[in-house]
C-alpha positions as CSV (number, residue, x, y, z in Angstrom):
1,M,95.1,67.2,121.7
2,D,91.7,66.7,120.6
3,S,88.2,67.2,122.0
4,Q,87.8,63.6,124.0
5,R,91.3,65.1,125.5
6,I,89.6,68.7,126.1
7,D,86.9,66.6,127.9
8,Q,89.2,64.4,129.9
9,I,91.2,67.7,131.2
10,V,88.2,69.1,132.5
11,E,87.4,66.2,134.3
12,K,90.6,65.6,135.6
13,Y,91.2,69.3,137.2
14,G,87.4,69.8,138.2
15,L,87.1,72.8,135.8
16,Q,83.8,74.1,134.8
17,K,82.3,72.9,131.5
18,F,82.7,76.2,129.8
19,R,86.3,76.1,130.4
20,A,86.6,73.3,127.5
21,K,84.8,75.5,125.0
22,Q,87.8,78.4,125.7
23,L,90.4,75.5,125.5
24,K,89.2,74.7,122.4
25,K,89.0,77.9,120.3
26,A,92.7,78.3,122.4
27,F,93.9,75.1,120.7
28,F,91.7,74.9,117.5
29,E,90.6,78.5,116.2
30,D,93.9,80.5,117.5
31,A,96.5,77.9,117.2
32,V,98.3,78.6,120.5
33,S,101.2,76.3,121.1
34,D,101.9,77.0,124.7
35,Y,99.2,77.1,128.1
36,D,100.7,80.9,128.8
37,E,99.0,82.3,125.8
38,V,95.4,80.7,127.1
39,S,94.9,84.0,129.2
40,T,91.5,82.6,130.3
41,L,93.0,80.2,132.7
42,K,94.4,81.1,135.8
43,K,98.3,80.9,135.9
44,D,98.5,78.0,138.4
45,L,96.4,75.9,136.7
46,R,98.5,77.1,132.9
47,E,101.4,76.1,134.7
48,T,100.1,72.6,136.0
49,L,98.6,71.8,132.7
50,K,102.2,72.7,131.0
51,K,103.8,70.3,132.9
52,E,101.4,67.6,133.1
53,E,99.0,68.2,129.6
54,P,101.2,68.5,126.4
55,I,99.1,70.3,123.8
56,L,100.6,67.8,121.3
57,C,101.0,64.4,121.4
58,L,103.8,64.4,119.1
59,E,106.8,67.0,118.7
60,E,109.0,68.5,116.1
61,H,112.5,66.9,114.8
62,V,113.3,68.5,112.2
63,V,111.1,70.6,109.4
64,Q,112.5,71.1,106.0
65,E,111.7,73.6,103.5
66,S,111.7,73.1,99.7
67,S,113.5,76.0,97.6
68,D,110.6,77.5,96.4
69,K,109.3,77.5,99.5
70,R,106.1,76.2,98.7
71,T,106.3,72.7,101.0
72,F,107.9,72.2,104.0
73,K,108.3,68.4,105.7
74,A,108.3,67.8,109.1
75,L,109.5,64.4,111.3
76,L,107.4,64.3,113.9
77,K,108.3,62.5,117.3
78,L,106.0,60.5,118.6
79,E,105.6,59.7,122.3
80,D,107.5,55.9,122.0
81,G,110.2,57.5,120.4
82,R,108.7,56.4,116.7
83,Y,109.0,59.0,113.8
84,I,106.7,60.5,111.8
85,E,106.8,62.4,108.2
86,T,104.0,64.6,107.3
87,V,104.2,67.5,104.7
88,L,102.6,71.1,104.3
89,M,101.9,72.3,100.5
90,S,100.6,75.0,98.6
91,P,99.3,74.2,95.0
92,K,98.5,77.0,94.3
93,P,98.5,80.6,96.0
94,D,96.6,81.0,99.1
95,H,95.7,77.5,99.6
96,W,97.6,74.9,102.1
97,T,97.3,71.5,102.4
98,A,98.6,69.0,104.9
99,C,99.3,65.3,103.9
100,I,98.8,63.2,106.7
101,S,99.9,60.2,107.8
102,S,98.2,57.1,109.3
103,Q,100.6,54.7,110.6
104,V,104.3,54.4,111.3
105,G,105.2,52.6,108.0
106,C,103.2,50.6,105.9
107,A,102.5,46.7,105.4
108,M,101.4,47.3,101.5
109,A,104.7,46.9,100.1
110,C,104.1,48.8,97.0
111,T,107.5,48.6,95.4
112,F,107.7,52.2,94.2
113,C,107.2,53.8,97.8
114,A,109.6,54.4,100.2
115,T,107.7,54.2,103.0
116,G,106.4,50.4,102.0
117,T,110.5,49.6,102.3
118,M,109.9,50.3,106.5
119,G,107.3,47.4,106.6
120,L,104.6,48.2,109.2
121,L,105.8,49.5,112.7
122,R,102.8,50.6,113.9
123,N,98.9,52.3,113.3
124,L,98.7,56.0,114.8
125,S,95.8,56.4,117.3
126,S,93.4,58.9,116.1
127,E,95.2,62.1,118.2
128,E,98.4,61.2,117.0
129,I,96.9,62.1,113.1
130,S,94.6,64.6,114.1
131,D,97.7,66.3,115.8
132,Q,99.6,66.7,112.5
133,V,97.3,69.2,111.6
134,L,97.3,70.6,114.7
135,F,100.7,70.7,114.1
136,W,100.9,72.3,110.7
137,K,98.0,75.1,112.0
138,Q,100.3,75.9,114.7
139,F,102.9,76.3,112.1
140,I,101.1,78.2,109.7
141,K,100.6,80.9,112.5
142,R,104.4,80.7,113.6
143,R,105.9,81.3,110.3
144,K,103.0,83.8,109.9
145,L,102.3,82.0,105.8
146,D,100.1,84.0,104.3
147,A,97.3,81.5,104.1
148,R,95.2,79.5,105.8
149,L,95.2,75.4,106.2
150,Q,92.5,74.8,103.6
151,N,92.9,71.0,102.8
152,I,93.4,68.0,104.1
153,V,94.9,64.4,102.7
154,Y,95.8,60.9,104.1
155,M,98.4,60.1,101.8
156,G,101.6,60.3,103.8
157,M,102.9,57.8,105.3
158,G,101.2,54.3,105.6
159,E,97.5,52.6,104.0
160,P,94.5,54.5,105.7
161,F,92.5,51.8,105.6
162,H,94.3,49.5,107.3
163,N,94.2,51.6,110.1
164,K,90.2,52.1,109.1
165,T,89.3,52.3,113.0
166,K,91.4,55.5,113.7
167,V,91.7,57.1,110.5
168,F,87.5,56.9,110.6
169,Q,87.8,58.9,114.1
170,S,90.4,61.2,113.2
171,I,87.8,62.4,110.2
172,E,84.8,62.7,112.7
173,E,87.4,64.9,114.7
174,L,88.8,67.3,111.6
175,N,85.0,67.5,110.8
176,N,84.1,68.6,114.4
177,S,82.6,72.0,114.2
178,E,83.9,72.8,118.4
179,T,87.4,71.7,117.2
180,F,88.9,71.4,113.5
181,N,85.9,72.6,111.6
182,I,86.8,71.4,108.5
183,G,84.6,69.9,106.0
184,S,84.3,66.9,104.4
185,R,85.2,67.9,101.1
186,H,88.0,69.5,102.0
187,I,89.5,65.8,103.5
188,S,90.5,63.3,101.1
189,V,91.4,59.8,101.9
190,S,93.8,57.6,99.4
191,T,93.8,53.7,99.7
192,S,95.6,51.1,97.5
193,G,92.6,49.3,96.9
194,L,91.2,47.8,100.5
195,L,87.0,47.1,99.5
196,K,85.5,46.7,102.8
197,P,86.3,50.1,104.0
198,I,85.5,51.6,100.6
199,Y,81.5,50.6,100.7
200,E,82.3,51.8,104.7
201,M,83.2,55.2,103.5
202,A,80.9,55.5,101.4
203,E,77.9,55.2,104.2
204,K,79.9,57.0,107.1
205,F,81.7,59.9,105.1
206,P,79.7,60.4,101.5
207,Q,81.6,63.9,101.4
208,V,84.8,63.0,102.2
209,N,86.9,62.5,98.8
210,L,88.4,59.2,97.8
211,A,91.5,58.5,95.6
212,I,92.3,55.1,94.7
213,S,96.2,54.7,94.4
214,L,96.1,52.5,90.9
215,H,99.2,52.4,89.3
216,A,98.4,50.0,86.5
217,A,95.4,48.8,84.9
218,N,96.3,44.9,83.9
219,D,96.1,42.5,87.2
220,T,99.2,40.8,86.2
221,L,101.8,44.1,86.2
222,R,99.7,45.7,89.2
223,T,99.8,42.8,91.1
224,G,104.0,43.0,90.4
225,M,103.9,46.4,91.6
226,M,101.2,46.2,93.9
227,P,100.7,42.8,96.2
228,I,97.3,43.9,97.6
229,N,96.1,43.8,93.8
230,K,96.7,40.0,94.0
231,T,93.6,40.3,97.3
232,F,91.4,42.7,95.9
233,P,92.1,42.6,91.8
234,L,90.8,45.1,89.6
235,D,87.2,43.5,88.5
236,K,86.6,43.8,92.3
237,L,87.8,47.1,92.6
238,A,85.9,48.1,89.9
239,E,82.4,46.7,91.5
240,A,83.5,48.7,94.9
241,L,84.1,51.8,93.0
242,T,81.0,51.9,91.0
243,D,78.7,50.6,94.2
244,Y,80.8,54.0,95.8
245,L,79.5,56.2,93.1
246,A,76.0,55.2,93.2
247,K,75.9,56.1,97.3
248,T,77.8,59.2,96.7
249,N,77.9,60.6,93.3
250,R,81.3,62.4,94.3
251,K,84.2,62.1,91.9
252,I,87.0,59.9,92.6
253,F,90.4,60.7,91.7
254,L,92.5,57.9,90.5
255,E,96.3,58.2,91.2
256,Y,98.7,57.0,88.6
257,I,102.6,56.9,88.8
258,L,104.1,56.9,85.3
259,L,107.4,54.5,85.5
260,D,109.6,54.5,82.4
261,N,108.9,51.6,80.6
262,E,106.8,49.9,83.0
263,N,103.8,51.1,82.8
264,D,103.5,53.9,80.2
265,S,103.0,52.8,77.1
266,L,100.0,53.4,75.2
267,D,99.0,49.8,75.4
268,D,98.8,50.8,79.0
269,A,96.8,53.8,78.5
270,E,94.5,51.6,76.8
271,D,94.2,49.2,79.7
272,L,93.3,52.4,81.7
273,V,90.5,53.0,79.1
274,Q,89.3,49.8,79.6
275,F,89.2,50.0,83.3
276,I,87.6,53.3,83.7
277,H,84.7,51.7,81.4
278,K,84.0,49.1,84.3
279,V,83.3,51.6,86.5
280,K,79.6,53.5,86.5
281,P,79.4,56.8,85.8
282,Q,82.6,57.1,84.0
283,K,82.3,61.0,84.3
284,L,83.1,60.9,88.3
285,L,86.8,59.2,87.2
286,H,89.3,61.8,87.3
287,V,92.7,60.3,86.6
288,N,95.7,62.0,88.2
289,L,98.9,61.0,86.5
290,I,102.4,62.1,88.8
291,V,105.6,61.5,87.4
292,Y,107.5,59.5,89.6
293,N,109.4,61.2,92.2
294,Q,112.8,58.7,92.7
295,T,113.2,57.0,95.5
296,D,116.0,53.9,96.4
297,S,113.6,51.6,94.4
298,S,114.8,49.8,91.0
299,H,112.0,52.3,89.0
300,R,112.9,55.4,86.8
301,Q,111.0,57.8,86.5
302,A,108.9,58.8,82.7
303,S,110.0,61.5,80.6
304,R,107.8,64.8,80.5
305,E,107.0,64.0,76.8
306,T,105.6,60.4,77.7
307,A,103.4,61.6,80.6
308,T,102.2,64.3,78.0
309,K,101.4,61.5,75.4
310,F,99.6,59.1,77.5
311,K,97.7,62.4,79.0
312,D,96.5,63.4,75.9
313,Y,95.6,59.5,74.9
314,L,93.1,59.5,77.9
315,I,91.5,62.9,77.0
316,D,91.1,61.6,73.2
317,R,89.6,58.6,74.6
318,G,86.9,60.2,77.1
319,V,88.6,60.2,79.9
320,S,89.5,63.2,82.6
321,A,93.0,63.2,83.5
322,T,95.6,65.9,84.6
323,I,99.6,65.9,85.0
324,R,100.1,66.6,88.8
325,K,102.3,69.0,89.9
326,N,105.1,68.1,92.0
327,L,106.1,69.5,94.7
328,G,108.3,69.5,97.6
329,R,110.8,66.9,95.4
330,D,113.9,68.8,96.9
331,I,113.2,67.8,100.1
332,D,111.9,63.8,99.3
333,G,108.4,65.4,100.5
334,A,106.9,64.3,97.2
335,C,104.4,61.5,96.4
336,G,106.0,58.1,97.2
337,Q,108.9,59.4,99.4
338,L,108.1,59.5,102.5
339,A,109.9,57.4,104.9
340,V,111.5,57.7,108.2
341,H,114.6,55.1,108.8
342,D,116.6,53.5,111.5
343,Q,113.5,53.7,113.3
344,K,113.7,52.9,117.5
């Protein structure tokens, strides 16, 4: 459900215009999951809408819960029978973040990412993207979780900028003060490095957070891990990020998965330092180091000791860096683990 579909419902059923405001409050503020809860509508209309206008364009298939109860992963079925995964996590008390998908599968073929093994099956519509957020709002209400949904990250299945038009439309919907009303600074988009949309996002959504799935700062190494680097190498990426910072003055997050004996040496850390020096101003870059979450690939996770040494090396050279908390590993809900096999 989104603002466009609510307007269509009002027009289709000949409703008075104020009904749109009532429906928006019911769906997005009150997180109702059944038309019977919308008491401002007449009973016969509620019955008609239940049959003809589902609130969500996707349905829950399975929800898994991590052992620490801080992460939930949902397998959602789309109207065409395809499936996507989305994650709800609590990185700190009283805060919930939804990690949402933008595609069924992914065409980027990053070797360490489970989604990439699926290939690209199709793009999601704007409503299919934003309905993942609405699903989690309903879930939080139903489970009586002690916090509200505060942050949205486009880091689920798919490359968001490969589905740029629908992703941008969904961001506008999440920003809409009459529906989700989620501020731009609470939304993050992660890309493997498609350059044109980086320039476009700086113009269109200067307050939305940008994250770069980097994972190596040497062109040869990065191309082997991430084929997109062959088309958009690191020097071009550095130019785009410098332009982005000049226009937005907003911090960029560099995501760096540490792979055992592949990209986790101090020489690799120095390559990362040198890449960061190419981007101005350096102070607006922050490195998120990620201890690899095992998938079916041949990669192996670096040790915690190696991750700490890598982080300390960066900090000693003036680079802002942290090791990200890994949530949801026991339900394959952590970074790089989302994949739905045996799609129809």
